N, C-alpha and C positions, 0 to 999 in steps of 0.2 A: 543945447547945442554947444559946440565949442569952435573956437577960431583955429586952433591947431592941436595936433597930437604929435608927440615926439617919442621916438623909440630908439633905445640903445641896445645893440646885440653884441655880446661878447662870447666867443667860443674858446674853450680850453679843452683840447682833445675831443671827447664826445659829449662834454657838458656845455650846455647853452645857458647863458644868463640873459634874460630879456627884461628890460626896464621900460615901462610905459608911463608917459606923463600926458595928462589932458588938462586944458584950461577950461573947465566947465563954466558955462554961462547959464544962469537960470537957477532953478531949484535942484539941489543935490539929490532929492528923492527921485528925480527923473533921469539921473545918470546911470548908465549901465555899460558894461564892457564884456564882450564875448570873444575869446581867443582860442583857436584850436591848439591843443598840446598833444604830444605823442604818448603820454603816459599819465596815470593818476598821480598828481602831485601830493607829496606829504606836506604837512603844515610847516615844517622847517625849510621847505623849498620856496616859501612865499614870504616876502618881506615888504615893508614900506621903508622908503629912504627919506632923509631930510631933503626938502626941495633945493636947498643950497648946494648939495652934492651934485645934483643934476645940472644946476646952473653952471658949476665949474666945468663939468664935462662939456656942456654946450659951448662955453667960452673957449675951451681948449680945442674943440673940433671946428671952430670957425674957419672959413676958407682963408688960405694964405698962399703966397707965391712960393713954389718949389720947382726945382729942376731935376729931371731924371734923365739918365742915359740908357741906351739899349742894354748895356751890360748889367744894369740894376735888376733886370728881370730874367729869371731862368724858369723854364718849364720843368716842373717837378711832379711826380706822382703824389697826389694828396693823400691817398690811402683812406679816403672818407668812407665811413661805414654805410652800408645800405640801410634803408628804412626798416624799422621793426615790422614784423608781420602783425596783422590785425588779430585781436583776441577773438575767442569763440564763445565767450560767456554772455553775449548780448541776449536780451529777451527776444523771443520769437515774434511778439506782436508789434515790434517797432517802438515800444514804449521807451520812455526816458528813465534812466537809472541815475540816482544821485550816488556817485562813487565816494565823495568826501565833502565835508562842510567845515568851514573855518571862519573865525573872525580874526582878521589881521589888520592892525591899525584901525582905520576908520572903514575898512571894507568888509562886507559880508561876501564870502567866497564860496562857490559851489563848483565841484568838478563833476561833469555830466558825461554820460555815454548814451548812445542811441543807435539803432540800426535803420532808422527812417527819418529823413529830414522833416517831413510834415509833423511828426510827433514832437521832435525837438523844437521846431518852430512854434508849435502851439504851446508847449511847456514854457518856453522862454517868454512869449508874449503874455501868457496867463500869470506869470510870476514877475512881471514888471520889467522885463528886458525887451523894450520895444524894438523888435527886429523887422526891417523892411521885407515885404513879401518876396521881392526879387532875390533875396538871399537864400531861398530854399535850395536851389540847384547847387550853389556853392557849399552850403552845409552838407549836402549829400556827397559831394566830392571828398570832403574831409572825413565823413563817416566811412565811405568806401575805402579810404586809405588807412583806417584803423585809429583815427584821432579821437581824443576825448576833448571836452570843451571846458575851459576855465571861464566861469561867469562871475563877474564882480559888480557889486553896486554898493553905494554908501549905506552903512548900517544906520538904522533909525536911532540907535542908542549911542552913536558916535559923537553927538553934540556938534556936528558940522553945520554951520549956518551960512547963508548967502554972504559972499565976500571972502570967505575962507579959501585957502588954497589946498587942494587935495594933494596928499603925499604921492610921490612917484611909487608905482607898484612894480616890484621886481620879483621874478620867479625864475627857477632853474629847473632844467630837465635834461635827461640823457637822450641823445639822438645820434 
């Protein structure tokens, strides 16, 4: 379990950088993270950061007193792109496909696709990603929208022991 998770999202045009920090309590072999992503991520799209960098961001984004006036806000056309269409190469039996596998820092990363949430749910649980049963409907919503799934857990070869701090995990994608 963890007491908190922190997420920083940065958008630059159509590129999104997402950074996730978890304060894992307990054994690291029990930790897992599953996040829907709109595309298969390449290895160079995934990084670990020094925890101190995220600490600085956290300190910078602390609440502070500011004053705004109505003229500070203008309604503009954002020109945001529409979501990409779902791929058509999914397996017909609803099975799970491993699209990519990487070791990044202390994390073992897999990018998965599936056409059926029950199959994805079973694969995740069979492979050490303890996903609650009530998440199946939510997984299906992401599958129906064409999402892939980045699944991360601590690599057994990483040498991470109780009391260590996990590195913030950062990844980027186009959307």
